[in-house]
Structures are given as structure tokens and as C-alpha cells.
N, C-alpha and C positions, 0 to 999 in steps of 0.2 A: 197139561195144564199148569202143572207146578213149576216146569222149567221155563214156561213161557212168562209167568209170573217173575220168577226170579230174574230173567233176563232184563224184563221191564223195569224192576226195581234196580238192577244193576246201572242200566243206563240212566234212569232217573236220578241215581246217586252220583254217577259221573257227571251228569249236567249240572247238578246243585254243587259237586266239588269245583268244577271247572268255572263256574260263575262266580265263586267266592276268590278263588285261586289269583286272580290278577290284584285283586284289592290288598290281599295278604301280602304279596311280594311288593306291592308298591309301598306299603306301610314298612316293610323291612328295609327297604332301599332309601328311606328317609336318613340323611345325614344331619350334621351340626347345622343349628339355625344359620341364616344368610349374617355376613358381618354387618355392624351396625352401619347407617348412612352418615357419612363424613360430611360435615358443611364446609372443611378448607381441604379440597381434593389435591392441593400442591404438596401437602404433608404425607408421608408414607403412612400405612395404617399402623396402629399402636399394636404392639405385641404382647407386652406384659405390663405391670403395674410401675416397674421402675422406670421403663420409657415414658410410661404416662405421667409419672411424678416429674420426670426429667423435663418433658415438654411442657408441663403446666408452670414449673418455674422459670423457665426460659420465656414463655409468653407474659407471665406476669413481669419478669425484668424488662422485657421489651416496653410494655405498657407503663412501667414507672419511669422508664427513660424518655419515653414519648410525652408523659406528663410533665416532667422535670424540664424538658426543652419548651415546652408550651409556658410554664411558669416563668422561664427565664426570659423568653420574649417579651411576655407580659411585663414582667419587672423592669426590664431594661428599656422598653418603650415608656413605662412610668417614670422612670430615671431621667430619660432624655427631656420628658415634658417637664419635670421638676427643675431641672437644671436650665431650661430655657426660661422658665418663670423667674427663678433665682437671678439669672444674669439680668432680665427686664428690671427686676425690683432694685438690683443694686445700680443699674444704669441711672434709674430714677431718682436715687438719694445721693446727698452730697458728702463729703468727707466728714461733716460734723453731725450728721444724723444718720443713724443705722437702725431701721424699723425693727419691731419684733416679728413682724412677717417674716423677714430676710433670715433671722436667726432660726425660727421654726423649720422653714424650708431646707435651710442648710442641715439641720438636725435630721430631718425627714431623709434628706438625700443620703446623709452618712448610713442611717439605718438601712436604708433600702440597698446601698452599695454593698454593705456586709452580707447582708441576705442573698444578694446575687452571687457574690464571692463564694459563700457556703454552697450554695447550690451548684455552682460550676466545679465544686470540688468533687461532688457526688456522694452517693452513699459510701460509708466507711464500713 
């Protein structure tokens, strides 16, 4: 009777052990967490902090250049508009009369032209 009880306990212990064994091995096989999901898949994955800082700096420089180009386009459009208005105002006036509006437009054009020139030089 005792040997039968011992063998039943052995079989029962073995079943319990085997039922927990797959869970334990699955937990041990767990490796590092999956890489973070990237929004821009054209870029290679970031491997260290220096690469991340370099990529961030590059992206910021690209954005600044894009913003500068958009501001240049806007300013040159405004410069063209003011130049046309100045030309029309000068054509309306005669050699003896120069309106205050013409002088103000010329000064505004001068300021805007200097601003465009500085933006074209880029950041120093």
C-alpha cells in the first residue's frame, strides 16, 4: 500500500511539475522589449544618444531652412507688390509733386529688401 501511495504521489508531483514547466521556460526565454514604433520608416533605427541628438539637430536645421525659404517667398511677394504700387504712384505724380505716400512706400521697400537680403545670407 505504501509503495502504491508513493508511486501515486510521484506521478502527481511529476504532473504538477510538467504543467508549470512550460510557463517557467516561456518566462525565461523573454528577451529585451520590442523596439519602439518609428513614425518615419525611411530613417534607420536610432542606436544611441549621440545619433538621436545628431538626427534631432539635422531635423531642426531642415525645418529652419524650410521656414526661412517660406518667409523669403512671402517677403519677396510683398516686395513685388509694393514695387508695383510704388511704380503706379510715381506714374500718377508729376515732376513738381511727390506724395508722402510714395516716400513711405519707398522706405518700406528699402526695409523689406534689407530683410530679404539678411534672410538670404542665412544663419551665421
